[in-house]
C-alpha positions as CSV (number, residue, x, y, z in Angstrom):
1,X,48.5,-8.9,-5.5
2,X,45.5,-6.7,-5.9
3,X,42.2,-7.7,-7.4
4,X,41.5,-6.7,-11.0
5,X,38.5,-4.3,-11.3
6,X,36.5,-3.6,-14.5
7,X,36.2,0.2,-14.4
8,X,33.2,0.3,-16.7
9,X,31.3,-1.9,-14.3
10,X,32.4,0.2,-11.4
11,X,31.2,3.4,-13.0
12,X,27.8,1.9,-13.8
13,X,27.4,0.7,-10.3
14,X,28.3,4.2,-8.9
15,X,25.8,5.7,-11.3
16,X,23.1,3.3,-10.1
17,X,23.9,4.1,-6.5
18,X,23.6,7.9,-7.1
19,X,20.3,7.5,-9.0
20,X,18.9,5.4,-6.1
21,X,20.0,8.1,-3.6
22,X,18.2,10.7,-5.7
23,X,15.1,8.6,-6.0
24,X,15.1,8.0,-2.2
25,X,15.4,11.7,-1.6
26,X,12.5,12.5,-4.0
27,X,10.4,9.8,-2.4
28,X,11.0,11.3,1.1
29,X,10.1,14.8,-0.2
30,X,7.1,14.0,-2.5
31,X,6.1,10.5,-1.9
32,X,2.9,9.4,-0.2
33,X,2.0,6.0,1.1
34,X,-0.7,3.9,-0.6
35,X,-3.0,4.5,2.3
36,X,-2.7,8.3,2.0
37,X,-3.4,8.1,-1.8
38,X,-6.4,5.9,-1.2
39,X,-7.8,8.2,1.5
40,X,-7.4,11.2,-0.7
41,X,-9.1,9.5,-3.7
42,X,-12.0,8.5,-1.4
43,X,-12.4,12.0,-0.1
44,X,-12.4,13.4,-3.7
45,X,-15.0,10.9,-4.7
46,X,-17.2,11.7,-1.7
47,X,-16.9,15.5,-2.5
48,X,-17.8,14.8,-6.1
49,X,-20.9,12.8,-5.1
50,X,-21.9,15.4,-2.6
51,X,-21.7,18.2,-5.2
52,X,-23.5,16.1,-7.8
53,X,-26.3,15.5,-5.4
54,X,-26.8,19.3,-4.9
55,X,-26.7,20.1,-8.6
56,X,-29.7,21.8,-10.1
57,X,-31.5,20.0,-12.9
58,X,-32.1,22.2,-15.8
């Protein structure tokens, strides 16, 4: 005899799986690691400080 399956639960699980696949694909295309984000923020801060140091006082 076969196992009884709740179709609603199966559909929800399939939808979760598809959403996870899409999220993984987006992360691969657009995602950056924490180290990359931190390095970029540090470079932006360094550039801002450098420009502020060369600003004319009026």
